[in-house]
TIMAR-881744 format. One record per residue: residue number from 1; x, y, z of N, C-alpha, C in turn. Coordinates in nm, 4 decimals, padded with zeros to 6 digits. Atoms other than C-alpha are relative to their C-alpha. Layout:
<rs>
R  seq      n_xx      n_yy      n_zz     ca_xx     ca_yy     ca_zz      c_xx      c_yy      c_zz
R  NUM         X         Y         Z         X         Y         Z         X         Y         Z
...
</rs>
This chain:
<rs>
R  seq      n_xx      n_yy      n_zz     ca_xx     ca_yy     ca_zz      c_xx      c_yy      c_zz
R    1   00.0851   00.0592   00.1014   19.2616   08.3733   06.1984  -00.0798   00.1094  -00.0710
R    2   00.0868  -00.0901   00.0751   19.0704   08.5534   05.9235  -00.1139  -00.0813  -00.0593
R    3   00.1177   00.0664   00.0519   18.7181   08.4593   05.8222  -00.0603   00.0834  -00.1114
R    4   00.0621  -00.0718   00.1112   18.5496   08.5492   05.4949  -00.1281  -00.0695  -00.0396
R    5   00.1302   00.0539   00.0370   18.1804   08.4972   05.4322  -00.0318   00.0336  -00.1450
R    6   00.0411  -00.0221   00.1385   18.0390   08.4626   05.0823  -00.1260  -00.0809  -00.0283
R    7   00.1152   00.0779   00.0427   17.7379   08.3299   04.8936  -00.1332   00.0709   00.0122
R    8   00.1245  -00.0741  -00.0112   17.4808   08.5965   04.9696  -00.0519   00.0435  -00.1361
R    9   00.0599  -00.0460   00.1246   17.2477   08.7385   04.7096  -00.1469   00.0290   00.0174
R   10   00.1438  -00.0277   00.0020   16.8901   08.8162   04.6136  -00.0735  -00.1272  -00.0397
R   11   00.0758   00.1211   00.0269   16.6410   08.5321   04.6267  -00.1467   00.0244   00.0354
R   12   00.1422  -00.0122  -00.0305   16.2632   08.5010   04.6243  -00.0360  -00.0831   00.1230
R   13   00.0480   00.0767  -00.1138   16.0745   08.3815   04.9285  -00.0264  -00.1443  -00.0420
R   14   00.0126   00.1417   00.0306   16.0777   08.0028   04.9417   00.1235  -00.0586  -00.0648
R   15  -00.1212   00.0451   00.0663   16.4137   07.9846   04.7679   00.1088  -00.0409   00.0973
R   16  -00.1125   00.0489  -00.0792   16.7513   07.8649   04.8896   00.1280   00.0737  -00.0355
R   17  -00.1354  -00.0506   00.0195   17.1041   07.9938   04.9315   00.0932  -00.0831   00.0872
R   18  -00.1017   00.0618  -00.0856   17.4249   07.8408   05.0631   00.1112   00.1001   00.0227
R   19  -00.1080  -00.0890  -00.0374   17.6631   08.0633   05.2480   00.1235  -00.0814   00.0361
R   20  -00.1263   00.0627  -00.0358   18.0290   07.9791   05.2942   00.0808   00.0945   00.0888
R   21  -00.0911  -00.0765  -00.0858   18.2737   08.0925   05.5608   00.1356  -00.0670  -00.0116
R   22  -00.1339   00.0545   00.0201   18.6342   08.0351   05.4587   00.0955   00.0619   00.1011
R   23  -00.0920  -00.0462  -00.1038   18.9024   08.0589   05.7239   00.1440  -00.0223  -00.0397
R   24  -00.1439   00.0183   00.0147   19.2720   08.1111   05.7073   00.0566  -00.0434   00.1347
R   25  -00.0585   00.0432  -00.1264   19.5041   07.9701   05.9681  -00.0033  -00.1503   00.0139
R   26  -00.0183   00.1442  -00.0080   19.6106   07.6241   06.0668  -00.0824  -00.0643   00.1103
R   27   00.0742   00.0569  -00.1123   19.3838   07.5847   06.3693  -00.1506   00.0011  -00.0222
R   28   00.1427  -00.0100   00.0295   19.0485   07.6076   06.1947  -00.0796  -00.1118   00.0627
R   29   00.0744   00.1159  -00.0483   18.9456   07.2600   06.3007  -00.0084  -00.0054   00.1509
R   30  -00.0053   00.0035  -00.1453   18.9974   07.3479   06.6665  -00.1056   00.0851   00.0688
R   31   00.0926  -00.0887  -00.0686   18.7136   07.5900   06.7282  -00.1393  -00.0007  -00.0613
R   32   00.1389  -00.0175   00.0428   18.3414   07.6510   06.7062  -00.0112   00.1171  -00.0974
R   33   00.0328  -00.1109   00.0911   18.2074   07.8660   06.4221  -00.1490   00.0257   00.0066
R   34   00.1402  -00.0383  -00.0034   17.8823   08.0551   06.4393  -00.0363   00.0918  -00.1150
R   35   00.0561  -00.0937   00.0976   17.6609   08.2432   06.1958  -00.0956   00.0925   00.0731
R   36   00.0872  -00.1011  -00.0568   17.4840   08.5641   06.2900  -00.0590   00.0832  -00.1138
R   37   00.0665  -00.0835   00.0997   17.2435   08.7890   06.1014  -00.0330   00.1359   00.0611
R   38   00.0396  -00.1345  -00.0420   17.2004   09.1630   06.1277  -00.0952   00.0561  -00.1044
R   39   00.1018  -00.0559   00.0886   16.8756   09.2817   05.9728   00.0073   00.1517   00.0038
R   40  -00.0038  -00.1469   00.0037   16.8357   09.6455   05.8698  -00.0643   00.0616   00.1236
R   41   00.0528  -00.0687  -00.1156   16.7921   09.8628   06.1758  -00.0104  -00.0825   00.1264
R   42   00.0104   00.0886  -00.1170   16.8265   09.5699   06.4166   00.1390  -00.0418   00.0474
R   43  -00.1253   00.0506  -00.0537   17.0937   09.4183   06.6354   00.0351  -00.1334  -00.0640
R   44  -00.0476   00.1279   00.0520   17.3037   09.1262   06.5263  -00.0553  -00.1139   00.0861
R   45   00.0628   00.1106  -00.0711   17.1356   08.7967   06.6193   00.0616  -00.1332  -00.0406
R   46  -00.0523   00.1344   00.0232   17.2478   08.4378   06.6494  -00.0878  -00.0764  -00.0980
R   47   00.0717   00.0848   00.0950   17.1537   08.2019   06.3680   00.0311  -00.1478   00.0259
R   48  -00.0394   00.1403  -00.0161   17.3531   07.8791   06.4092   00.1462  -00.0073   00.0421
R   49  -00.1395   00.0235  -00.0379   17.6755   07.7336   06.5496   00.0319  -00.1475  -00.0163
R   50  -00.0438   00.1386   00.0162   17.8782   07.4194   06.4914   00.1303  -00.0190   00.0770
R   51  -00.1202   00.0292  -00.0772   18.1381   07.2594   06.7155   00.1159  -00.0343  -00.0925
R   52  -00.1169   00.0224   00.0838   18.4914   07.1965   06.5967  -00.0016  -00.1379  -00.0651
R   53   00.0092   00.1332   00.0599   18.4156   06.8260   06.5351  -00.1153  -00.0104  -00.0978
R   54   00.1195   00.0082   00.0837   18.0885   06.9037   06.3619  -00.1109  -00.0849   00.0595
R   55   00.0986   00.0905  -00.0583   17.9049   06.6709   06.5965  -00.1095   00.0721   00.0767
R   56   00.1031  -00.0780  -00.0694   17.7167   06.9460   06.7775  -00.0351   00.1217  -00.0834
R   57   00.0496  -00.1183   00.0686   17.5010   07.2036   06.6041  -00.1126   00.0608   00.0829
R   58   00.1048  -00.0723  -00.0717   17.2730   07.4685   06.7530  -00.0596   00.1043  -00.0930
R   59   00.0719  -00.0921   00.0879   17.0114   07.6866   06.5860  -00.0918   00.0903   00.0817
R   60   00.1038  -00.0827  -00.0580   16.7914   07.9775   06.6717  -00.1348  -00.0611  -00.0361
R   61   00.1336   00.0560   00.0260   16.4232   07.8882   06.6895  -00.0536   00.0447  -00.1350
R   62   00.0573  -00.0544   00.1231   16.3484   08.1062   06.3880   00.0505  -00.0707  -00.1263
R   63  -00.0538   00.0662   00.1200   16.5651   07.8990   06.1507   00.0017  -00.1521   00.0125
R   64  -00.0041   00.1443  -00.0224   16.5391   07.5518   06.3028  -00.0917  -00.0710  -00.0989
R   65   00.0765   00.0748   00.0986   16.4239   07.3036   06.0400   00.0114   00.0560  -00.1412
R   66  -00.0157  -00.0610   00.1331   16.5055   07.5411   05.7522   00.1462   00.0167  -00.0378
R   67  -00.1426  -00.0225   00.0234   16.8790   07.6086   05.7881   00.0802  -00.1176   00.0533
R   68  -00.0908   00.1051  -00.0447   17.1616   07.3583   05.8199   00.1429   00.0524  -00.0039
R   69  -00.1396  -00.0391  -00.0068   17.5129   07.4382   05.9346   00.0866  -00.1246  -00.0082
R   70  -00.0914   00.1132   00.0139   17.8009   07.2107   05.8396   00.1412   00.0546  -00.0193
R   71  -00.1377  -00.0447   00.0191   18.1776   07.2230   05.8083   00.0820  -00.1075  -00.0684
R   72  -00.0980   00.0879   00.0634   18.4594   07.0735   05.6058   00.1362   00.0490   00.0468
R   73  -00.1259  -00.0459  -00.0576   18.7747   07.1048   05.8118   00.1165  -00.0138  -00.0975
R   74  -00.1057   00.0146   00.1000   18.9890   06.9824   05.5227   00.0075   00.1215  -00.0910
R   75   00.0059  -00.1203   00.0830   18.8766   07.2897   05.3300  -00.0056   00.1278   00.0833
R   76   00.0072  -00.1160  -00.0904   18.8694   07.5185   05.6356  -00.1214   00.0870  -00.0310
R   77   00.1215  -00.0708   00.0402   18.5135   07.6122   05.5469  -00.1195  -00.0495   00.0792
R   78   00.1290   00.0294  -00.0631   18.1819   07.6276   05.7287  -00.1093   00.0482  -00.0944
R   79   00.1104  -00.0322   00.0906   17.8570   07.6303   05.5338  -00.1280   00.0253   00.0780
R   80   00.1350  -00.0177  -00.0530   17.5074   07.7544   05.6059  -00.0960  -00.0177  -00.1172
R   81   00.1020   00.0266   00.1014   17.2446   07.5953   05.3840  -00.1315   00.0588   00.0471
R   82   00.1214  -00.0727  -00.0374   16.9376   07.8171   05.3910  -00.1113  -00.0371  -00.0968
R   83   00.1139   00.0414   00.0815   16.6117   07.6698   05.2613  -00.1274   00.0692   00.0485
R   84   00.1302  -00.0592  -00.0345   16.2534   07.7963   05.2599   00.0180   00.1410   00.0548
R   85  -00.0319  -00.1336  -00.0481   16.3810   08.1499   05.2922  -00.1233   00.0881   00.0083
R   86   00.1099  -00.0932  -00.0233   16.1486   08.4197   05.4228   00.0544   00.1436  -00.0069
R   87  -00.0471  -00.1395   00.0033   16.1637   08.7984   05.3841   00.0673   00.0421   00.1307
R   88  -00.0590  -00.0365  -00.1286   16.2462   08.8226   05.7551   00.1396  -00.0594   00.0198
R   89  -00.1377   00.0499  -00.0043   16.5697   08.6300   05.6878   00.0979   00.0994  -00.0618
R   90  -00.0845  -00.1011   00.0633   16.6989   08.9371   05.5056   00.0956   00.0634   00.1005
R   91  -00.0983  -00.0643  -00.0853   17.0182   09.0817   05.6506   00.1405  -00.0306  -00.0456
R   92  -00.1400   00.0320   00.0237   17.3940   09.0745   05.6540   00.0360  -00.1174   00.0898
R   93  -00.0365   00.1204  -00.0739   17.5203   08.7333   05.7573   00.1508  -00.0006   00.0254
R   94  -00.1392   00.0022  -00.0424   17.8453   08.7132   05.9505   00.0340  -00.1370   00.0567
R   95  -00.0498   00.1176  -00.0695   18.0505   08.4126   06.0496   00.1052   00.0464   00.1016
R   96  -00.0882  -00.0386  -00.1086   18.2592   08.4198   06.3642   00.0552  -00.1230   00.0701
R   97  -00.0682   00.1087  -00.0697   18.4945   08.2067   06.5704  -00.0165   00.0115   00.1513
R   98  -00.0050   00.0098  -00.1455   18.4532   08.0959   06.9294   00.1168  -00.0910   00.0334
R   99  -00.1219   00.0768  -00.0232   18.8029   07.9867   07.0251  -00.0163  -00.1017   00.1120
R  100   00.0170   00.0904  -00.1140   18.6785   07.8253   07.3475  -00.1029  -00.1095  -00.0258
R  101   00.0881   00.1094   00.0372   18.4226   07.6115   07.1672  -00.1268  -00.0117   00.0816
R  102   00.1176   00.0040  -00.0868   18.1189   07.7054   07.3757  -00.1299  -00.0247  -00.0764
R  103   00.1194   00.0267   00.0827   17.8697   07.6764   07.0853  -00.1231   00.0745   00.0494
R  104   00.1128  -00.0771  -00.0494   17.6503   07.9515   07.2243  -00.0455   00.1012  -00.1042
R  105   00.0486  -00.1085   00.0842   17.4499   08.2303   07.0687   00.0375   00.1360   00.0550
R  106  -00.0400  -00.1244  -00.0638   17.6221   08.4942   07.2807   00.1090   00.0672  -00.0828
R  107  -00.0924  -00.0690   00.0907   17.7943   08.7485   07.0568   00.1374   00.0191   00.0629
R  108  -00.1279  -00.0280  -00.0659   18.0638   08.8291   07.3121   00.0862  -00.1247   00.0169
R  109  -00.0793   00.1232  -00.0056   18.1753   08.4642   07.3110   00.0849  -00.0185  -00.1258
R  110  -00.0685   00.0149   00.1285   18.3017   08.5093   06.9545   00.1043   00.1107  -00.0147
R  111  -00.1095  -00.0964  -00.0051   18.6370   08.6761   06.9104   00.0609   00.0341  -00.1360
R  112  -00.0501  -00.0347   00.1331   18.7004   08.6859   06.5356  -00.1174  -00.0057  -00.0963
R  113   00.1176  -00.0136   00.0860   18.4500   08.7986   06.2728   00.0410   00.0208  -00.1444
R  114  -00.0171  -00.0282   00.1417   18.4286   08.7915   05.8955  -00.0703   00.1294  -00.0365
R  115   00.0516  -00.1308   00.0426   18.3141   09.0889   05.6889  -00.1482  -00.0012  -00.0319
R  116   00.1426   00.0069   00.0255   17.9598   08.9651   05.6219  -00.0348  -00.0110  -00.1476
R  117   00.0524   00.0122   00.1363   17.7590   08.8776   05.3137  -00.1493   00.0283   00.0050
R  118   00.1384  -00.0469  -00.0030   17.4213   09.0303   05.2266  -00.0944  -00.1013  -00.0631
R  119   00.1080   00.0849   00.0492   17.1142   08.8124   05.1880  -00.1272   00.0829  -00.0055
R  120   00.1254  -00.0733   00.0164   16.7990   08.9713   05.0501  -00.1055  -00.0968  -00.0516
R  121   00.1087   00.0899   00.0379   16.4763   08.7714   05.0366  -00.1204   00.0854  -00.0353
R  122   00.1137  -00.0794   00.0457   16.1983   08.9261   04.8324  -00.1297  -00.0791   00.0145
R  123   00.1302   00.0665  -00.0197   15.8328   08.8527   04.8911  -00.0748  -00.0161  -00.1314
</rs>
């Protein structure tokens, strides 16, 4: 499978962005997809994950209530709606696949990664 993230950009604090993660391959609907963020000079951190059915979603505490993850299996795409953005949300956002569907925030559980899309939130 190949994943490609898009939708990043420059936005003012309080604004919104919607990221997309498009997947190739016929088994997209069979696995969990997660979003991670790597801020400048920091390690990659978990943001959100969605199960293959879309019925289970998990978020980091820092984005809960502001970000929403969703998926459209017919389009082989996972979305991350980001509202009320803060400067600390700045970073490269990556989507990744967890083939075993564990829906965790553990980076090593994810075995396929997209190339990332840059989000910059100005104050």
